[in-house]
CHARMM internal coordinates of N, CA and C (Angstrom, degrees):
IC EDIT
DIST 1 N 1 CA 1.4475
DIST 1 CA 1 C 1.5292
ANGL 1 N 1 CA 1 C 110.73
DIST 1 C 2 N 1.3176
ANGL 1 CA 1 C 2 N 117.52
DIHE 1 N 1 CA 1 C 2 N -35.82
DIST 2 N 2 CA 1.4618
ANGL 1 C 2 N 2 CA 119.70
DIHE 1 CA 1 C 2 N 2 CA 179.42
DIST 2 CA 2 C 1.5195
ANGL 2 N 2 CA 2 C 111.08
DIHE 1 C 2 N 2 CA 2 C -64.11
DIST 2 C 3 N 1.3203
ANGL 2 CA 2 C 3 N 116.94
DIHE 2 N 2 CA 2 C 3 N -38.93
DIST 3 N 3 CA 1.4644
ANGL 2 C 3 N 3 CA 120.74
DIHE 2 CA 2 C 3 N 3 CA -178.74
DIST 3 CA 3 C 1.5174
ANGL 3 N 3 CA 3 C 110.37
DIHE 2 C 3 N 3 CA 3 C -59.54
DIST 3 C 4 N 1.3062
ANGL 3 CA 3 C 4 N 117.39
DIHE 3 N 3 CA 3 C 4 N -40.87
DIST 4 N 4 CA 1.4644
ANGL 3 C 4 N 4 CA 120.66
DIHE 3 CA 3 C 4 N 4 CA 179.43
DIST 4 CA 4 C 1.5232
ANGL 4 N 4 CA 4 C 111.67
DIHE 3 C 4 N 4 CA 4 C -75.00
DIST 4 C 5 N 1.3095
ANGL 4 CA 4 C 5 N 117.89
DIHE 4 N 4 CA 4 C 5 N -30.26
DIST 5 N 5 CA 1.4628
ANGL 4 C 5 N 5 CA 120.37
DIHE 4 CA 4 C 5 N 5 CA 177.84
DIST 5 CA 5 C 1.5203
ANGL 5 N 5 CA 5 C 111.05
DIHE 4 C 5 N 5 CA 5 C -67.78
DIST 5 C 6 N 1.3171
ANGL 5 CA 5 C 6 N 116.71
DIHE 5 N 5 CA 5 C 6 N -32.78
DIST 6 N 6 CA 1.4568
ANGL 5 C 6 N 6 CA 120.08
DIHE 5 CA 5 C 6 N 6 CA -178.95
DIST 6 CA 6 C 1.5251
ANGL 6 N 6 CA 6 C 112.19
DIHE 5 C 6 N 6 CA 6 C -73.11
DIST 6 C 7 N 1.3124
ANGL 6 CA 6 C 7 N 118.04
DIHE 6 N 6 CA 6 C 7 N -21.38
DIST 7 N 7 CA 1.4714
ANGL 6 C 7 N 7 CA 127.48
DIHE 6 CA 6 C 7 N 7 CA 170.84
DIST 7 CA 7 C 1.5197
ANGL 7 N 7 CA 7 C 117.26
DIHE 6 C 7 N 7 CA 7 C 59.65
DIST 7 C 8 N 1.3154
ANGL 7 CA 7 C 8 N 119.64
DIHE 7 N 7 CA 7 C 8 N -62.46
DIST 8 N 8 CA 1.4648
ANGL 7 C 8 N 8 CA 120.13
DIHE 7 CA 7 C 8 N 8 CA -173.25
DIST 8 CA 8 C 1.5315
ANGL 8 N 8 CA 8 C 111.17
DIHE 7 C 8 N 8 CA 8 C -98.11
DIST 8 C 9 N 1.3299
ANGL 8 CA 8 C 9 N 117.20
DIHE 8 N 8 CA 8 C 9 N 151.31
DIST 9 N 9 CA 1.4649
ANGL 8 C 9 N 9 CA 119.78
DIHE 8 CA 8 C 9 N 9 CA 177.56
DIST 9 CA 9 C 1.5293
ANGL 9 N 9 CA 9 C 112.89
DIHE 8 C 9 N 9 CA 9 C -57.80
DIST 9 C 10 N 1.3075
ANGL 9 CA 9 C 10 N 117.36
DIHE 9 N 9 CA 9 C 10 N -35.17
DIST 10 N 10 CA 1.4684
ANGL 9 C 10 N 10 CA 120.54
DIHE 9 CA 9 C 10 N 10 CA 179.41
DIST 10 CA 10 C 1.5304
ANGL 10 N 10 CA 10 C 110.79
DIHE 9 C 10 N 10 CA 10 C -63.50
DIST 10 C 11 N 1.3080
ANGL 10 CA 10 C 11 N 117.42
DIHE 10 N 10 CA 10 C 11 N -44.53
DIST 11 N 11 CA 1.4663
ANGL 10 C 11 N 11 CA 121.66
DIHE 10 CA 10 C 11 N 11 CA 179.37
DIST 11 CA 11 C 1.5263
ANGL 11 N 11 CA 11 C 110.76
DIHE 10 C 11 N 11 CA 11 C -68.86
DIST 11 C 12 N 1.3262
ANGL 11 CA 11 C 12 N 117.31
DIHE 11 N 11 CA 11 C 12 N -39.11
DIST 12 N 12 CA 1.4630
ANGL 11 C 12 N 12 CA 121.08
DIHE 11 CA 11 C 12 N 12 CA 178.54
DIST 12 CA 12 C 1.5247
ANGL 12 N 12 CA 12 C 110.49
DIHE 11 C 12 N 12 CA 12 C -62.48
DIST 12 C 13 N 1.3247
ANGL 12 CA 12 C 13 N 116.15
DIHE 12 N 12 CA 12 C 13 N -43.59
DIST 13 N 13 CA 1.4618
ANGL 12 C 13 N 13 CA 121.00
DIHE 12 CA 12 C 13 N 13 CA 179.64
DIST 13 CA 13 C 1.5272
ANGL 13 N 13 CA 13 C 110.24
DIHE 12 C 13 N 13 CA 13 C -62.81
DIST 13 C 14 N 1.3144
ANGL 13 CA 13 C 14 N 117.31
DIHE 13 N 13 CA 13 C 14 N -46.76
DIST 14 N 14 CA 1.4648
ANGL 13 C 14 N 14 CA 121.42
DIHE 13 CA 13 C 14 N 14 CA -179.40
DIST 14 CA 14 C 1.5262
ANGL 14 N 14 CA 14 C 111.15
DIHE 13 C 14 N 14 CA 14 C -62.08
DIST 14 C 15 N 1.3147
ANGL 14 CA 14 C 15 N 116.96
DIHE 14 N 14 CA 14 C 15 N -40.59
DIST 15 N 15 CA 1.4626
ANGL 14 C 15 N 15 CA 120.55
DIHE 14 CA 14 C 15 N 15 CA -179.01
DIST 15 CA 15 C 1.5264
ANGL 15 N 15 CA 15 C 111.07
DIHE 14 C 15 N 15 CA 15 C -67.67
DIST 15 C 16 N 1.3265
ANGL 15 CA 15 C 16 N 117.44
DIHE 15 N 15 CA 15 C 16 N -39.84
DIST 16 N 16 CA 1.4597
ANGL 15 C 16 N 16 CA 120.03
DIHE 15 CA 15 C 16 N 16 CA 178.56
DIST 16 CA 16 C 1.5250
ANGL 16 N 16 CA 16 C 111.17
DIHE 15 C 16 N 16 CA 16 C -66.94
DIST 16 C 17 N 1.3183
ANGL 16 CA 16 C 17 N 116.91
DIHE 16 N 16 CA 16 C 17 N -41.05
DIST 17 N 17 CA 1.4632
ANGL 16 C 17 N 17 CA 120.24
DIHE 16 CA 16 C 17 N 17 CA 178.26
DIST 17 CA 17 C 1.5271
ANGL 17 N 17 CA 17 C 110.11
DIHE 16 C 17 N 17 CA 17 C -64.06
DIST 17 C 18 N 1.3226
ANGL 17 CA 17 C 18 N 117.26
DIHE 17 N 17 CA 17 C 18 N -38.24
DIST 18 N 18 CA 1.4670
ANGL 17 C 18 N 18 CA 121.04
DIHE 17 CA 17 C 18 N 18 CA 177.98
DIST 18 CA 18 C 1.5267
ANGL 18 N 18 CA 18 C 111.54
DIHE 17 C 18 N 18 CA 18 C -64.03
DIST 18 C 19 N 1.3303
ANGL 18 CA 18 C 19 N 117.03
DIHE 18 N 18 CA 18 C 19 N -24.81
DIST 19 N 19 CA 1.4614
ANGL 18 C 19 N 19 CA 121.32
DIHE 18 CA 18 C 19 N 19 CA 179.38
DIST 19 CA 19 C 1.5226
ANGL 19 N 19 CA 19 C 112.70
DIHE 18 C 19 N 19 CA 19 C -90.96
DIST 19 C 20 N 1.3384
ANGL 19 CA 19 C 20 N 117.19
DIHE 19 N 19 CA 19 C 20 N 3.89
DIST 20 N 20 CA 1.4545
ANGL 19 C 20 N 20 CA 119.93
DIHE 19 CA 19 C 20 N 20 CA 174.74
DIST 20 CA 20 C 1.5140
ANGL 20 N 20 CA 20 C 115.84
DIHE 19 C 20 N 20 CA 20 C 99.66
DIST 20 C 21 N 1.3093
ANGL 20 CA 20 C 21 N 118.28
DIHE 20 N 20 CA 20 C 21 N 8.89
DIST 21 N 21 CA 1.4619
ANGL 20 C 21 N 21 CA 121.95
DIHE 20 CA 20 C 21 N 21 CA 177.66
DIST 21 CA 21 C 1.5273
ANGL 21 N 21 CA 21 C 107.90
DIHE 20 C 21 N 21 CA 21 C -81.71
DIST 21 C 22 N 1.3217
ANGL 21 CA 21 C 22 N 117.11
DIHE 21 N 21 CA 21 C 22 N 144.12
DIST 22 N 22 CA 1.4665
ANGL 21 C 22 N 22 CA 119.87
DIHE 21 CA 21 C 22 N 22 CA 179.73
DIST 22 CA 22 C 1.5271
ANGL 22 N 22 CA 22 C 110.13
DIHE 21 C 22 N 22 CA 22 C -63.11
DIST 22 C 23 N 1.3170
ANGL 22 CA 22 C 23 N 115.96
DIHE 22 N 22 CA 22 C 23 N 153.12
DIST 23 N 23 CA 1.4647
ANGL 22 C 23 N 23 CA 120.84
DIHE 22 CA 22 C 23 N 23 CA -178.01
DIST 23 CA 23 C 1.5203
ANGL 23 N 23 CA 23 C 111.23
DIHE 22 C 23 N 23 CA 23 C -61.51
DIST 23 C 24 N 1.3319
ANGL 23 CA 23 C 24 N 116.83
DIHE 23 N 23 CA 23 C 24 N -38.26
DIST 24 N 24 CA 1.4652
ANGL 23 C 24 N 24 CA 120.55
DIHE 23 CA 23 C 24 N 24 CA -179.96
DIST 24 CA 24 C 1.5285
ANGL 24 N 24 CA 24 C 111.05
DIHE 23 C 24 N 24 CA 24 C -64.33
DIST 24 C 25 N 1.3394
ANGL 24 CA 24 C 25 N 116.78
DIHE 24 N 24 CA 24 C 25 N -49.77
DIST 25 N 25 CA 1.4639
ANGL 24 C 25 N 25 CA 120.78
DIHE 24 CA 24 C 25 N 25 CA -179.09
DIST 25 CA 25 C 1.5252
ANGL 25 N 25 CA 25 C 110.98
DIHE 24 C 25 N 25 CA 25 C -64.83
DIST 25 C 26 N 1.3204
ANGL 25 CA 25 C 26 N 117.01
DIHE 25 N 25 CA 25 C 26 N -38.31
DIST 26 N 26 CA 1.4639
ANGL 25 C 26 N 26 CA 120.62
DIHE 25 CA 25 C 26 N 26 CA 179.12
DIST 26 CA 26 C 1.5235
ANGL 26 N 26 CA 26 C 110.78
DIHE 25 C 26 N 26 CA 26 C -64.76
DIST 26 C 27 N 1.3254
ANGL 26 CA 26 C 27 N 117.15
DIHE 26 N 26 CA 26 C 27 N -40.66
DIST 27 N 27 CA 1.4643
ANGL 26 C 27 N 27 CA 120.87
DIHE 26 CA 26 C 27 N 27 CA 179.52
DIST 27 CA 27 C 1.5172
ANGL 27 N 27 CA 27 C 111.35
DIHE 26 C 27 N 27 CA 27 C -66.03
DIST 27 C 28 N 1.3345
ANGL 27 CA 27 C 28 N 116.35
DIHE 27 N 27 CA 27 C 28 N -44.34
DIST 28 N 28 CA 1.4650
ANGL 27 C 28 N 28 CA 120.16
DIHE 27 CA 27 C 28 N 28 CA -179.82
DIST 28 CA 28 C 1.5283
ANGL 28 N 28 CA 28 C 110.98
DIHE 27 C 28 N 28 CA 28 C -63.81
DIST 28 C 29 N 1.3107
ANGL 28 CA 28 C 29 N 117.36
DIHE 28 N 28 CA 28 C 29 N -40.10
DIST 29 N 29 CA 1.4596
ANGL 28 C 29 N 29 CA 121.04
DIHE 28 CA 28 C 29 N 29 CA -177.90
DIST 29 CA 29 C 1.5235
ANGL 29 N 29 CA 29 C 111.18
DIHE 28 C 29 N 29 CA 29 C -74.38
DIST 29 C 30 N 1.3166
ANGL 29 CA 29 C 30 N 117.44
DIHE 29 N 29 CA 29 C 30 N -44.48
DIST 30 N 30 CA 1.4660
ANGL 29 C 30 N 30 CA 121.22
DIHE 29 CA 29 C 30 N 30 CA -178.13
DIST 30 CA 30 C 1.5186
ANGL 30 N 30 CA 30 C 111.68
DIHE 29 C 30 N 30 CA 30 C -66.18
DIST 30 C 31 N 1.3299
ANGL 30 CA 30 C 31 N 117.17
DIHE 30 N 30 CA 30 C 31 N -33.30
DIST 31 N 31 CA 1.4534
ANGL 30 C 31 N 31 CA 120.75
DIHE 30 CA 30 C 31 N 31 CA -179.07
DIST 31 CA 31 C 1.5129
ANGL 31 N 31 CA 31 C 113.92
DIHE 30 C 31 N 31 CA 31 C -86.33
DIST 31 C 32 N 1.3145
ANGL 31 CA 31 C 32 N 116.79
DIHE 31 N 31 CA 31 C 32 N -1.56
DIST 32 N 32 CA 1.4566
ANGL 31 C 32 N 32 CA 120.71
DIHE 31 CA 31 C 32 N 32 CA -178.60
DIST 32 CA 32 C 1.5261
ANGL 32 N 32 CA 32 C 110.76
DIHE 31 C 32 N 32 CA 32 C -70.56
DIST 32 C 33 N 1.2911
ANGL 32 CA 32 C 33 N 115.92
DIHE 32 N 32 CA 32 C 33 N 144.31
DIST 33 N 33 CA 1.4571
ANGL 32 C 33 N 33 CA 120.62
DIHE 32 CA 32 C 33 N 33 CA 178.16
DIST 33 CA 33 C 1.5168
ANGL 33 N 33 CA 33 C 113.14
DIHE 32 C 33 N 33 CA 33 C -91.92
DIST 33 C 34 N 1.3106
ANGL 33 CA 33 C 34 N 116.45
DIHE 33 N 33 CA 33 C 34 N 6.95
DIST 34 N 34 CA 1.4667
ANGL 33 C 34 N 34 CA 120.30
DIHE 33 CA 33 C 34 N 34 CA -178.35
DIST 34 CA 34 C 1.5282
ANGL 34 N 34 CA 34 C 110.81
DIHE 33 C 34 N 34 CA 34 C -74.02
DIST 34 C 35 N 1.3115
ANGL 34 CA 34 C 35 N 114.42
DIHE 34 N 34 CA 34 C 35 N 158.66
DIST 35 N 35 CA 1.4644
ANGL 34 C 35 N 35 CA 119.88
DIHE 34 CA 34 C 35 N 35 CA -178.57
DIST 35 CA 35 C 1.5311
ANGL 35 N 35 CA 35 C 110.25
DIHE 34 C 35 N 35 CA 35 C -73.10
DIST 35 C 36 N 1.3321
ANGL 35 CA 35 C 36 N 117.13
DIHE 35 N 35 CA 35 C 36 N 158.90
DIST 36 N 36 CA 1.4676
ANGL 35 C 36 N 36 CA 120.26
DIHE 35 CA 35 C 36 N 36 CA 178.28
DIST 36 CA 36 C 1.5298
ANGL 36 N 36 CA 36 C 112.91
DIHE 35 C 36 N 36 CA 36 C -57.61
DIST 36 C 37 N 1.3214
ANGL 36 CA 36 C 37 N 116.99
DIHE 36 N 36 CA 36 C 37 N -32.89
DIST 37 N 37 CA 1.4680
ANGL 36 C 37 N 37 CA 119.87
DIHE 36 CA 36 C 37 N 37 CA 179.37
DIST 37 CA 37 C 1.5226
ANGL 37 N 37 CA 37 C 111.33
DIHE 36 C 37 N 37 CA 37 C -64.92
DIST 37 C 38 N 1.3151
ANGL 37 CA 37 C 38 N 116.99
DIHE 37 N 37 CA 37 C 38 N -39.14
DIST 38 N 38 CA 1.4648
ANGL 37 C 38 N 38 CA 120.58
DIHE 37 CA 37 C 38 N 38 CA 179.82
DIST 38 CA 38 C 1.5191
ANGL 38 N 38 CA 38 C 111.46
DIHE 37 C 38 N 38 CA 38 C -74.98
DIST 38 C 39 N 1.3207
ANGL 38 CA 38 C 39 N 116.69
DIHE 38 N 38 CA 38 C 39 N -32.64
DIST 39 N 39 CA 1.4645
ANGL 38 C 39 N 39 CA 120.15
DIHE 38 CA 38 C 39 N 39 CA -179.69
DIST 39 CA 39 C 1.5286
ANGL 39 N 39 CA 39 C 112.53
DIHE 38 C 39 N 39 CA 39 C -77.75
DIST 39 C 40 N 1.3168
ANGL 39 CA 39 C 40 N 117.41
DIHE 39 N 39 CA 39 C 40 N -15.77
DIST 40 N 40 CA 1.4626
ANGL 39 C 40 N 40 CA 120.68
DIHE 39 CA 39 C 40 N 40 CA -176.40
DIST 40 CA 40 C 1.5238
ANGL 40 N 40 CA 40 C 112.02
DIHE 39 C 40 N 40 CA 40 C -59.70
DIST 40 C 41 N 1.3202
ANGL 40 CA 40 C 41 N 117.07
DIHE 40 N 40 CA 40 C 41 N -28.14
DIST 41 N 41 CA 1.4643
ANGL 40 C 41 N 41 CA 120.40
DIHE 40 CA 40 C 41 N 41 CA -179.23
DIST 41 CA 41 C 1.5264
ANGL 41 N 41 CA 41 C 112.81
DIHE 40 C 41 N 41 CA 41 C -95.36
DIST 41 C 42 N 1.3137
ANGL 41 CA 41 C 42 N 117.67
DIHE 41 N 41 CA 41 C 42 N 7.75
DIST 42 N 42 CA 1.4629
ANGL 41 C 42 N 42 CA 120.07
DIHE 41 CA 41 C 42 N 42 CA -179.08
DIST 42 CA 42 C 1.5278
ANGL 42 N 42 CA 42 C 110.41
DIHE 41 C 42 N 42 CA 42 C -72.56
DIST 42 C 43 N 1.3190
ANGL 42 CA 42 C 43 N 115.41
DIHE 42 N 42 CA 42 C 43 N 154.35
DIST 43 N 43 CA 1.4621
ANGL 42 C 43 N 43 CA 120.61
DIHE 42 CA 42 C 43 N 43 CA -178.96
DIST 43 CA 43 C 1.5298
ANGL 43 N 43 CA 43 C 111.34
DIHE 42 C 43 N 43 CA 43 C -64.10
DIST 43 C 44 N 1.3260
ANGL 43 CA 43 C 44 N 117.05
DIHE 43 N 43 CA 43 C 44 N -37.70
DIST 44 N 44 CA 1.4676
ANGL 43 C 44 N 44 CA 120.08
DIHE 43 CA 43 C 44 N 44 CA -178.19
DIST 44 CA 44 C 1.5284
ANGL 44 N 44 CA 44 C 111.22
DIHE 43 C 44 N 44 CA 44 C -64.03
DIST 44 C 45 N 1.3159
ANGL 44 CA 44 C 45 N 117.40
DIHE 44 N 44 CA 44 C 45 N -43.40
DIST 45 N 45 CA 1.4642
ANGL 44 C 45 N 45 CA 119.15
DIHE 44 CA 44 C 45 N 45 CA 179.58
DIST 45 CA 45 C 1.5200
ANGL 45 N 45 CA 45 C 111.42
DIHE 44 C 45 N 45 CA 45 C -72.76
DIST 45 C 46 N 1.3229
ANGL 45 CA 45 C 46 N 117.50
DIHE 45 N 45 CA 45 C 46 N -34.88
DIST 46 N 46 CA 1.4632
ANGL 45 C 46 N 46 CA 119.90
DIHE 45 CA 45 C 46 N 46 CA 177.64
DIST 46 CA 46 C 1.5230
ANGL 46 N 46 CA 46 C 111.18
DIHE 45 C 46 N 46 CA 46 C -64.58
DIST 46 C 47 N 1.3187
ANGL 46 CA 46 C 47 N 116.23
DIHE 46 N 46 CA 46 C 47 N -35.50
DIST 47 N 47 CA 1.4642
ANGL 46 C 47 N 47 CA 120.79
DIHE 46 CA 46 C 47 N 47 CA 178.76
DIST 47 CA 47 C 1.5231
ANGL 47 N 47 CA 47 C 111.36
DIHE 46 C 47 N 47 CA 47 C -75.21
DIST 47 C 48 N 1.3191
ANGL 47 CA 47 C 48 N 116.23
DIHE 47 N 47 CA 47 C 48 N -48.05
DIST 48 N 48 CA 1.4597
ANGL 47 C 48 N 48 CA 120.82
DIHE 47 CA 47 C 48 N 48 CA -175.22
DIST 48 CA 48 C 1.5133
ANGL 48 N 48 CA 48 C 114.41
DIHE 47 C 48 N 48 CA 48 C -73.89
DIST 48 C 49 N 1.3112
ANGL 48 CA 48 C 49 N 116.08
DIHE 48 N 48 CA 48 C 49 N -37.14
DIST 49 N 49 CA 1.4654
ANGL 48 C 49 N 49 CA 120.12
DIHE 48 CA 48 C 49 N 49 CA -177.46
DIST 49 CA 49 C 1.5246
ANGL 49 N 49 CA 49 C 109.69
DIHE 48 C 49 N 49 CA 49 C -110.88
DIST 49 C 50 N 1.3020
ANGL 49 CA 49 C 50 N 115.81
DIHE 49 N 49 CA 49 C 50 N 62.95
DIST 50 N 50 CA 1.4596
ANGL 49 C 50 N 50 CA 121.70
DIHE 49 CA 49 C 50 N 50 CA -178.29
DIST 50 CA 50 C 1.5288
ANGL 50 N 50 CA 50 C 110.82
DIHE 49 C 50 N 50 CA 50 C -78.93
DIST 50 C 51 N 1.3215
ANGL 50 CA 50 C 51 N 115.38
DIHE 50 N 50 CA 50 C 51 N 174.95
DIST 51 N 51 CA 1.4651
ANGL 50 C 51 N 51 CA 120.14
DIHE 50 CA 50 C 51 N 51 CA 176.98
DIST 51 CA 51 C 1.5231
ANGL 51 N 51 CA 51 C 111.11
DIHE 50 C 51 N 51 CA 51 C -61.34
DIST 51 C 52 N 1.3138
ANGL 51 CA 51 C 52 N 116.81
DIHE 51 N 51 CA 51 C 52 N -34.50
DIST 52 N 52 CA 1.4686
ANGL 51 C 52 N 52 CA 120.44
DIHE 51 CA 51 C 52 N 52 CA 179.12
DIST 52 CA 52 C 1.5263
ANGL 52 N 52 CA 52 C 110.99
DIHE 51 C 52 N 52 CA 52 C -63.56
DIST 52 C 53 N 1.3236
ANGL 52 CA 52 C 53 N 116.88
DIHE 52 N 52 CA 52 C 53 N -37.12
DIST 53 N 53 CA 1.4693
ANGL 52 C 53 N 53 CA 120.53
DIHE 52 CA 52 C 53 N 53 CA 178.30
DIST 53 CA 53 C 1.5260
ANGL 53 N 53 CA 53 C 110.50
DIHE 52 C 53 N 53 CA 53 C -62.72
DIST 53 C 54 N 1.3221
ANGL 53 CA 53 C 54 N 116.70
DIHE 53 N 53 CA 53 C 54 N -46.99
DIST 54 N 54 CA 1.4635
ANGL 53 C 54 N 54 CA 119.52
DIHE 53 CA 53 C 54 N 54 CA -179.18
DIST 54 CA 54 C 1.5268
ANGL 54 N 54 CA 54 C 111.34
DIHE 53 C 54 N 54 CA 54 C -69.30
DIST 54 C 55 N 1.3270
ANGL 54 CA 54 C 55 N 116.91
DIHE 54 N 54 CA 54 C 55 N -32.02
DIST 55 N 55 CA 1.4640
ANGL 54 C 55 N 55 CA 120.51
DIHE 54 CA 54 C 55 N 55 CA 175.30
DIST 55 CA 55 C 1.5269
ANGL 55 N 55 CA 55 C 110.15
DIHE 54 C 55 N 55 CA 55 C -64.31
DIST 55 C 56 N 1.3374
ANGL 55 CA 55 C 56 N 116.51
DIHE 55 N 55 CA 55 C 56 N -37.42
DIST 56 N 56 CA 1.4663
ANGL 55 C 56 N 56 CA 120.01
DIHE 55 CA 55 C 56 N 56 CA 179.48
DIST 56 CA 56 C 1.5256
ANGL 56 N 56 CA 56 C 111.91
DIHE 55 C 56 N 56 CA 56 C -68.22
DIST 56 C 57 N 1.3246
ANGL 56 CA 56 C 57 N 116.80
DIHE 56 N 56 CA 56 C 57 N -22.97
DIST 57 N 57 CA 1.4631
ANGL 56 C 57 N 57 CA 120.79
DIHE 56 CA 56 C 57 N 57 CA 176.01
DIST 57 CA 57 C 1.5259
ANGL 57 N 57 CA 57 C 112.12
DIHE 56 C 57 N 57 CA 57 C -80.74
DIST 57 C 58 N 1.3244
ANGL 57 CA 57 C 58 N 116.01
DIHE 57 N 57 CA 57 C 58 N -8.28
DIST 58 N 58 CA 1.4573
ANGL 57 C 58 N 58 CA 120.55
DIHE 57 CA 57 C 58 N 58 CA 179.02
DIST 58 CA 58 C 1.5140
ANGL 58 N 58 CA 58 C 113.91
DIHE 57 C 58 N 58 CA 58 C 88.70
DIST 58 C 59 N 1.3233
ANGL 58 CA 58 C 59 N 116.63
DIHE 58 N 58 CA 58 C 59 N 15.07
DIST 59 N 59 CA 1.4598
ANGL 58 C 59 N 59 CA 119.95
DIHE 58 CA 58 C 59 N 59 CA 179.73
DIST 59 CA 59 C 1.5211
ANGL 59 N 59 CA 59 C 110.01
DIHE 58 C 59 N 59 CA 59 C -83.53
DIST 59 C 60 N 1.3188
ANGL 59 CA 59 C 60 N 118.21
DIHE 59 N 59 CA 59 C 60 N 139.60
DIST 60 N 60 CA 1.4625
ANGL 59 C 60 N 60 CA 119.82
DIHE 59 CA 59 C 60 N 60 CA 179.07
DIST 60 CA 60 C 1.5266
ANGL 60 N 60 CA 60 C 110.68
DIHE 59 C 60 N 60 CA 60 C -73.61
DIST 60 C 61 N 1.3062
ANGL 60 CA 60 C 61 N 115.76
DIHE 60 N 60 CA 60 C 61 N 151.80
DIST 61 N 61 CA 1.4571
ANGL 60 C 61 N 61 CA 121.45
DIHE 60 CA 60 C 61 N 61 CA 178.59
DIST 61 CA 61 C 1.5234
ANGL 61 N 61 CA 61 C 109.48
DIHE 60 C 61 N 61 CA 61 C -79.92
DIST 61 C 62 N 1.3244
ANGL 61 CA 61 C 62 N 116.04
DIHE 61 N 61 CA 61 C 62 N 141.58
DIST 62 N 62 CA 1.4618
ANGL 61 C 62 N 62 CA 119.95
DIHE 61 CA 61 C 62 N 62 CA 175.85
DIST 62 CA 62 C 1.5192
ANGL 62 N 62 CA 62 C 110.63
DIHE 61 C 62 N 62 CA 62 C -81.25
DIST 62 C 63 N 1.3135
ANGL 62 CA 62 C 63 N 116.18
DIHE 62 N 62 CA 62 C 63 N -15.52
DIST 63 N 63 CA 1.4530
ANGL 62 C 63 N 63 CA 122.01
DIHE 62 CA 62 C 63 N 63 CA 178.58
DIST 63 CA 63 C 1.5184
ANGL 63 N 63 CA 63 C 108.34
DIHE 62 C 63 N 63 CA 63 C -112.62
DIST 63 C 64 N 1.2930
ANGL 63 CA 63 C 64 N 116.41
DIHE 63 N 63 CA 63 C 64 N 111.71
DIST 64 N 64 CA 1.4652
ANGL 63 C 64 N 64 CA 120.24
DIHE 63 CA 63 C 64 N 64 CA 179.80
DIST 64 CA 64 C 1.5266
ANGL 64 N 64 CA 64 C 108.56
DIHE 63 C 64 N 64 CA 64 C -109.52
DIST 64 C 65 N 1.3096
ANGL 64 CA 64 C 65 N 116.09
DIHE 64 N 64 CA 64 C 65 N 118.75
DIST 65 N 65 CA 1.4622
ANGL 64 C 65 N 65 CA 120.46
DIHE 64 CA 64 C 65 N 65 CA 178.69
DIST 65 CA 65 C 1.5220
ANGL 65 N 65 CA 65 C 108.90
DIHE 64 C 65 N 65 CA 65 C -69.74
DIST 65 C 66 N 1.3129
ANGL 65 CA 65 C 66 N 116.44
DIHE 65 N 65 CA 65 C 66 N 131.52
DIST 66 N 66 CA 1.4714
ANGL 65 C 66 N 66 CA 121.00
DIHE 65 CA 65 C 66 N 66 CA -178.07
DIST 66 CA 66 C 1.4923
ANGL 66 N 66 CA 66 C 112.22
DIHE 65 C 66 N 66 CA 66 C -92.06
END
COOR INIT
IC SEED 1 N 1 CA 1 C
IC BUILD
């Protein structure tokens, strides 16, 4: 959902860089014409949108360690 909210490649690149992704990887990922479903497994999104990022947004984890 975040990928679609960012809408433009320029905004996607800036957001990934703000999350600690290298400028090169952010540019390659943001400029990709692939669908969000295919990009979800990319290294840039896995690095930038980690579990810690979603935890900082206050979202609950779907995996709860027992």
